[in-house]
Kinemage of the C-alpha trace (Angstrom):
@kinemage 1
@onewidth
@group {chain A} dominant
@subgroup {mainchain}
@vectorlist {calphas} color= white
{ca met a 1} P 70.417 111.545 140.444
{ca ser a 2} L 67.758 108.896 140.388
{ca phe a 3} L 65.494 110.649 137.875
{ca thr a 4} L 64.771 113.910 136.092
{ca met a 5} L 61.629 115.915 136.810
{ca tyr a 6} L 60.454 117.979 133.865
{ca thr a 7} L 58.501 120.983 135.100
{ca thr a 8} L 57.461 124.599 134.582
{ca pro a 9} L 57.829 127.475 137.073
{ca trp a 10} L 54.056 127.952 137.341
{ca cys a 11} L 53.060 124.275 137.837
{ca gly a 12} L 51.431 123.785 141.248
{ca tyr a 13} L 51.572 119.986 140.976
{ca cys a 14} L 55.312 120.263 140.295
{ca his a 15} L 55.928 122.440 143.357
{ca arg a 16} L 53.935 120.067 145.569
{ca leu a 17} L 55.723 116.939 144.330
{ca lys a 18} L 59.120 118.616 144.613
{ca ser a 19} L 58.521 119.574 148.251
{ca gln a 20} L 57.257 116.067 149.071
{ca leu a 21} L 60.306 114.460 147.463
{ca asp a 22} L 62.615 116.888 149.263
{ca arg a 23} L 60.989 115.929 152.600
{ca glu a 24} L 61.582 112.261 151.785
{ca gly a 25} L 65.239 112.962 150.965
{ca ile a 26} L 64.866 111.730 147.387
{ca gly a 27} L 67.382 113.345 145.027
{ca phe a 28} L 66.468 114.352 141.494
{ca glu a 29} L 67.283 116.816 138.741
{ca ile a 30} L 64.821 119.500 137.641
{ca val a 31} L 64.520 120.676 134.043
{ca asp a 32} L 62.259 123.617 133.152
{ca ile a 33} L 60.709 122.772 129.781
{ca glu a 34} L 60.036 126.460 129.102
{ca ala a 35} L 63.737 127.254 129.428
{ca his a 36} L 64.848 124.146 127.504
{ca pro a 37} L 62.688 123.531 124.414
{ca asp a 38} L 64.499 120.248 123.684
{ca ala a 39} L 63.245 119.017 127.058
{ca ala a 40} L 59.666 119.814 126.029
{ca ala a 41} L 60.075 117.267 123.225
{ca ile a 42} L 61.015 114.605 125.794
{ca val a 43} L 57.861 115.400 127.783
{ca glu a 44} L 55.735 115.280 124.630
{ca gln a 45} L 57.189 111.905 123.707
{ca ala a 46} L 56.307 110.512 127.152
{ca asn a 47} L 52.776 111.969 127.079
{ca gly a 48} L 51.383 111.323 123.621
{ca gly a 49} L 52.310 114.765 122.281
{ca asn a 50} L 51.211 116.728 125.356
{ca gln a 51} L 53.450 118.926 127.499
{ca thr a 52} L 52.086 117.523 130.766
{ca val a 53} L 54.138 118.255 133.890
{ca pro a 54} L 55.446 117.052 136.195
{ca thr a 55} L 56.858 114.264 134.061
{ca leu a 56} L 59.537 112.121 135.675
{ca val a 57} L 61.997 110.204 133.482
{ca tyr a 58} L 64.076 107.475 135.097
{ca ala a 59} L 67.513 106.082 134.232
{ca asp a 60} L 65.900 103.090 132.498
{ca gly a 61} L 64.038 105.425 130.127
{ca ser a 62} L 60.615 104.871 131.681
{ca ala a 63} L 58.433 107.817 132.648
{ca gln a 64} L 55.658 108.766 135.066
{ca thr a 65} L 53.318 111.731 134.712
{ca asn a 66} L 52.155 113.527 137.867
{ca pro a 67} L 52.921 110.547 140.138
{ca ser a 68} L 52.381 110.430 143.883
{ca val a 69} L 55.382 110.191 146.197
{ca ala a 70} L 54.373 106.573 146.881
{ca gln a 71} L 54.469 105.810 143.136
{ca val a 72} L 57.915 107.407 142.851
{ca lys a 73} L 59.246 105.405 145.813
{ca glu a 74} L 57.792 102.193 144.354
{ca lys a 75} L 59.430 102.891 140.988
{ca leu a 76} L 62.806 103.671 142.575
{ca ala a 77} L 62.607 100.461 144.608
{ca ser a 78} L 61.898 98.434 141.460
{ca leu a 79} L 64.893 100.024 139.709
{ca ala a 80} L 67.143 99.309 142.684
{ca gly a 81} L 66.283 95.827 142.816
């Protein structure tokens, strides 16, 4: 997987981004921070103590909060190359 998306079941922004990424054929892992409290700590670390979702964490350790599909594609391209 190219990145992990930290989300909650009720997050509208998460559902929208997931469907857009699926349409683009971009693979990723989803982690529900309500089901995995240790994951909530990762989100808080990336967002100054806030549990803001969707938060995407990439293989290089960098993160994006509520990015557009274009921002995700740009980030993946920079990691690839």
